[in-house]
N, C-alpha and C positions, 0 to 999 in steps of 0.2 A: 743775578746781579742787576742793579739799576744803573748801568753805566755803559759808555761806549767801550769797546774792547781794544780799539786801535786809535792812536792819536799821534800825529807828527807835527812838531812845531819847529820849523826851519826858516832861517833868513828873515826874521822879524826884528823890528826895533820896538823896544818897550821903554818908554820914557815919561818923565814929568809926573810921577805920582809918588813923591817922597813919603817914605814910611809905610807904603802900602805893598803887600806882597803881589807877586806876579801870578803865582800858582797857589791858589787856596782851595783846598778840598772842602766843598760845602757839606760833605759827610761828617765834618767835625761837629756839626750841630746835632748829630744823632748819637753823640757820646761814643763814637767809634763803631757803632753797629753797621754803618755803611761807609763805603769809600766811592768817590766818583772819579778818582784818578784812574784812567784806563789801565788795564793789565799790561797792554803792549804800548807803553808811552815812550816817546823819544823826542828829545829837544836838543838841538845844537846849532851852531853857526847863527846865533842871535846876538843882538846888541842891546845891552842894558845900560840905562843912564838915568840917574835920579829916581831909582826904585829900590825897594827893600830886596836885597839879594841874600839875606841871611837864611841859614838852614832852619832856624827857629820860626821864621816868618813865612816860609814857603813849604809846601808839601812835595816839592820836587827840588832836588839839590842843584840849583842853578850853577853854583861854582864848580861843579863837576862836568859841565857840558864841554864837549870838544869844539874848538873853533869859535867859541863865543867871545865877545868883546865887552868890556866894562869901562866905557869911555864916552865922551861927548861925540855924537854921531856926525856933527858938522852938516846940518841940513840947510837948505836954501833959506827958509823962512818958517822955522818951527813955531806952531801955534797949537793951542788946544781949541778946536772949533766948538762954538756953542751949538747945541742941538738944533737942527733944522734951519740954521742961519746961513749956511753956505752951500753952494752946489758942490757935488763930489769932484767935478773937474777942477774947481778952484782949490779945494782942500788937498788934492793930490800934488799940486805944484808946490805946496808948502814943504813937502817931504822929499823934494829932489835933492840928491846928494851933491855936495860941493866937491871940487876936484881933489881936495886934500882929505876927504873923509876916510876914516879907518874902515868904513863899511865897503869900500871899493875892492872888488876881487877877493872878498873875505867870506863869501857865502858858500853854501853846500850846493853842489851840482844837482839839479833836478831834471836834467835832460832825459835821463834813461832810468827813471825810478817809478814806473807805473805802480799804482794809479796816481802818483803824486807828480807826474810830469808837468813841468812849467816851462813853456817856451817863449813867453813874452811877459813884460811887466804890465802895470795897470794902464799905461798909455799905449800899449801895443808894440813897444820897442822890443825887438828880439833879445832873448837871453841865451847865453852870456854875450856881452859885447867885447870882452877881453878873454883872458885865459880862464877866469872863474866867474861865477855869479856874484852879484853885489847883494849885500844884506839890505832889506827894505823893499818898499813897493815900487821903487824906481831903479831901473838899470841905467847907470851913467853912460851917456853916449860920448865916446871919444871921437872928436871930429878930426879928420885928416886936415893938415894945413892946406889952404888953397894956394896953388901956385899960379901967379898971374900968367895969362896966355903968352905974352912976349917972352918971359923967362922960360916957360915950358918949351916954346919953339926953339929957343937958343940951346937948351939942354938936349933936345932931340937932334939938333943939327950937329952937335959935337960928338 
């Protein structure tokens, strides 16, 4: 066969390509003689927004994925970057999750799944920050409230 045998697609956000399929087997061009969807393919815990999720448009049944979300991801500043126009560090900030995002704590744990172990996001933030991984390239950091020193001393004295 002319294909990869294993493929895992977990914790991704697919968005802003209305009417275009997410998974399209280029083997369709061969009239069915070849397939490029791996024999051992698994996808779940992804977020899909403004993409074609129909079974007829995709060669993988997205609607059967476990843990996947079909909703607005609520990103900090979602844009589609023009090729070669922005630095990677700038583009990554566009995809930071907002505090009310459905992608928070909705991902698949990849801590103990060799060789797919993922312990940090694209900015180096350890994963997970809460009970579960977030979907997307950014792990939302929940900041502990800062207690002013005077109040902290009063609390410790009591």
